[in-house]
C-alpha positions in Angstrom: 31.8 72.0 186.1 33.6 69.0 187.4 32.8 65.4 186.4 30.1 63.8 188.5 31.6 61.7 191.3 29.2 58.8 190.8 30.6 56.2 188.5 28.0 54.4 186.3 27.4 50.7 186.1 28.3 49.6 182.6 29.0 46.6 180.4 31.7 47.1 177.7 30.4 45.9 174.4 33.4 45.2 172.1 31.2 45.8 169.1 30.5 49.4 170.2 33.6 51.5 169.8 31.8 54.6 171.2 30.4 53.0 174.4 33.3 54.4 176.5 32.8 57.9 175.0 29.1 57.8 175.8 29.9 56.8 179.4 32.4 59.7 179.7 29.6 62.0 178.4 27.3 60.7 181.1 29.9 61.5 183.8 30.7 65.0 182.7 28.9 68.2 182.0 28.1 69.0 178.4 30.4 71.4 176.7 29.7 73.5 173.6 33.0 74.0 171.7 33.8 75.6 168.4 37.0 75.1 166.4 39.9 76.9 168.2 43.6 76.8 168.5 44.4 74.9 171.6 46.7 76.5 174.2 47.9 73.1 175.2 51.4 72.2 174.0 52.5 69.6 176.6 50.8 66.5 177.9 52.3 64.9 181.0 51.6 61.3 182.0 52.4 59.7 185.3 53.9 56.2 184.8 52.6 53.7 187.5 48.9 52.9 187.0 48.6 55.7 184.4 50.7 54.3 181.5 51.6 50.9 183.0 49.4 48.8 185.2 51.8 48.2 188.1 49.2 48.0 191.0 49.3 44.2 191.3 53.1 44.0 190.8 53.8 46.7 193.4 51.7 45.0 196.1 53.2 41.6 195.4 56.7 43.1 195.6 55.9 45.1 198.7 54.8 41.9 200.5 58.1 40.2 199.6 60.2 43.2 200.7 58.3 43.9 204.0 58.6 40.2 205.1 62.3 40.2 204.1 62.9 43.3 206.4 61.0 41.7 209.3 62.9 38.4 209.0 66.2 40.2 208.7 65.4 42.1 211.9 64.3 38.8 213.7 60.8 40.1 214.1 58.3 37.2 214.3 55.6 38.9 212.2 54.6 38.1 208.6 52.1 39.9 206.4 50.1 38.6 203.4 49.1 40.8 200.6 45.5 41.3 201.8 46.8 42.4 205.2 49.2 44.9 203.7 46.5 46.4 201.5 44.2 46.7 204.5 46.8 48.3 206.7 48.9 50.4 204.3 46.7 51.1 201.4 48.2 53.7 199.1 51.7 53.5 200.5 54.9 52.4 198.7 57.0 49.6 200.1 59.5 52.2 201.3 56.7 54.2 203.1 55.5 50.9 204.6 58.9 50.3 206.0 59.0 53.7 207.5 55.7 53.1 209.3 56.8 49.6 210.5 60.0 51.1 212.0 57.8 53.5 214.1 55.3 50.8 215.0 57.8 48.0 215.9 60.6 50.2 217.2 63.5 49.2 215.0 65.8 51.3 212.8 67.4 50.7 209.4 70.7 52.3 208.5 71.0 54.3 205.3 72.8 51.5 203.7 70.1 49.0 204.7 67.4 51.2 203.3 69.2 51.6 200.0 69.7 47.9 199.7 66.0 47.2 200.3 65.0 49.9 197.8 67.3 48.4 195.2 65.9 44.9 196.0 62.4 46.2 195.5 63.3 48.0 192.2 65.0 44.9 190.8 62.0 42.7 191.6 59.5 45.1 190.0 61.6 45.4 186.8 62.0 41.6 186.6 58.2 41.1 187.0 57.5 43.9 184.4 59.5 42.1 181.8 57.9 38.8 182.7 54.4 40.1 182.5 54.2 43.6 180.9 50.8 45.2 181.4 50.3 48.6 179.6 47.1 50.3 180.8 44.3 49.2 178.5 44.1 51.5 175.4 47.2 53.5 176.1 49.2 52.2 173.1 46.6 53.3 170.6 46.3 56.8 172.3 50.0 57.4 172.3 50.3 56.2 168.6 47.6 58.7 167.6 49.1 61.5 169.6 52.5 60.8 168.2 51.3 60.7 164.6 49.4 63.9 165.0 52.4 65.8 166.2 50.3 68.4 167.9 51.5 67.9 171.5 54.8 67.1 173.2 54.5 64.0 175.3 56.4 63.4 178.6 56.4 61.1 181.6 56.6 62.6 185.0 57.0 60.1 187.8 58.2 59.6 191.4 59.8 56.3 190.5 63.5 55.9 189.8 64.5 56.5 186.1 65.7 52.9 185.7 62.3 51.6 186.7 60.4 54.0 184.5 62.4 53.2 181.4 62.1 49.5 182.1 58.3 49.8 182.4 58.0 51.8 179.1 60.2 49.4 177.2 58.5 46.3 178.6 55.1 47.7 177.5 56.4 48.8 174.1 55.6 52.5 174.6 59.1 53.9 175.1 59.2 55.1 171.5 56.6 57.7 172.2 58.7 59.5 174.7 62.0 61.1 173.8 64.8 60.3 176.3 64.8 63.9 177.6 61.0 63.7 178.1 61.2 61.1 180.9 61.4 62.8 184.2 62.0 61.1 187.6 61.5 62.9 190.9 64.2 60.6 192.3 66.7 60.8 189.5 66.2 63.9 187.3 66.7 66.8 189.7 69.8 67.8 191.7 67.8 67.4 194.9 65.2 64.6 194.7 61.7 65.6 195.8 58.9 63.1 195.3 55.3 63.9 194.6 53.2 65.5 196.1 55.9 68.2 196.0 55.4 70.1 192.7 59.1 70.3 192.1 59.3 67.6 189.4 56.5 69.2 187.4 58.1 72.6 187.7 61.4 71.0 186.6 59.8 69.4 183.6 58.1 72.6 182.5 61.3 74.6 182.9 63.2 72.0 180.7 60.5 72.2 178.0 60.1 76.0 178.3 56.4 75.8 178.8 54.1 77.5 181.3 51.5 75.7 183.4 48.6 77.0 181.3 50.1 75.2 178.3 50.1 71.8 180.0 47.8 69.1 181.2 48.6 66.1 183.4 47.1 62.7 183.8 47.4 61.2 187.3 46.0 58.3 189.2 46.9 59.1 192.8 46.4 61.8 195.4 50.1 62.6 195.6 50.5 62.9 191.8 47.4 65.0 191.4 48.5 67.4 194.2 52.0 67.7 192.6 50.5 68.7 189.2 47.8 71.0 190.7 50.3 72.8 193.0 52.5 73.4 190.0 49.5 75.1 188.4 48.7 72.4 185.8 45.2 71.2 185.0 45.0 67.6 186.0 42.8 64.8 184.8 42.1 61.9 187.3 42.6 58.5 185.5 41.0 55.7 187.4 41.1 52.9 184.8 43.9 50.9 186.5 41.8 50.2 189.6 40.2 46.8 189.5 36.9 47.3 191.3 34.1 49.8 190.7 34.2 50.7 194.5 38.0 51.4 194.2 37.5 53.5 191.1 34.7 55.4 192.9 36.9 56.1 195.9 39.8 57.3 193.9 37.6 59.5 191.6 36.0 61.2 194.6 39.4 61.7 196.3 41.1 63.2 193.2 38.1 65.5 192.4 38.4 66.7 196.0 42.1 67.5 195.4 41.1 69.7 192.5 41.3 67.5 189.4 39.3 69.0 186.5 37.5 65.7 185.5 37.6 61.9 185.8 38.6 59.6 182.9 37.4 56.0 183.3 39.6 54.6 180.6 41.6 55.5 177.5 38.5 55.0 175.3 37.5 58.4 176.6 40.8 60.1 176.2 40.3 62.3 173.1 36.9 63.5 174.2 38.3 64.3 177.6 41.2 66.2 175.9 38.8 68.1 173.7 36.5 69.1 176.6 39.5 70.3 178.7 40.9 72.3 175.8 37.5 74.0 175.4 37.4 74.8 179.1 40.9 76.3 179.0 40.1 78.4 176.0 36.9 79.7 177.7 39.0 80.6 180.7 41.5 82.5 178.5 38.6 84.4 176.8 37.0 85.3 180.1 40.4 86.5 181.4 40.8 88.7 178.4 37.3 90.1 178.8 38.0 90.8 182.5 41.3 92.6 181.6 39.5 94.8 179.1 36.8 95.7 181.6 39.5 96.5 184.2 41.2 98.8 181.8 38.0 100.5 180.9 37.0 101.0 184.5 40.5 102.4 185.2 40.0 105.2 182.6 
């Protein structure tokens, strides 16, 4: 069963290390699991708002870039951050610019678009170094995963590779991802294809010689979840980077609707979430084996 879509009101007690785990249990169906050899070999993480909290930075930079474009085109309109969020929620600065061109009937050349994209990227990288914000709890999770050596870890993002590496370095988590385990939909493939296209996940699986049933992905957005799921990968919806409970609720319901297996509120729930998903995948494998035996028996 999928995780319940209703998020629970909670106060985090710093003296209770298991409070997040209990909250996770309350959100998900109980699972009975015995010891087993996990089929999972590869864990994929999105970067923005999954490893690194870039939500606030991205909106601030989008506001600067959008107003720069409008001023350069002599269009007497300005937006503040609240207006941008209300009108273009969920879009990147580049996607906002595309919408503005349609709405206000102006056109940017390819060179202009590239210049604004580079301007945006430079601003984000600068702000990341000034105020690095790893998602809460991710450093401890990555350290434990790395020490255990049970899974290969990779980043799969739509952001440019330069921005991904800068974010990982600024948040002191680059050491957990080998250089060949950082995949960018814009930079890694011969033909760039951003999420929700599944190409970047397919590319990462091919490079690591793993199949979809040996992987899981952690994503925070509809486009990211769709990319992983369309590549056949079990996906966990991470909503911890969203500031308000209302926002977390909306994203959780959206991503469950896209086909995510469960919702993870924060990284305090990570290992219980991982265990439950592994149990579910093993059960599916066993059920598939039983179905195959039954089919063979019926064919005789």
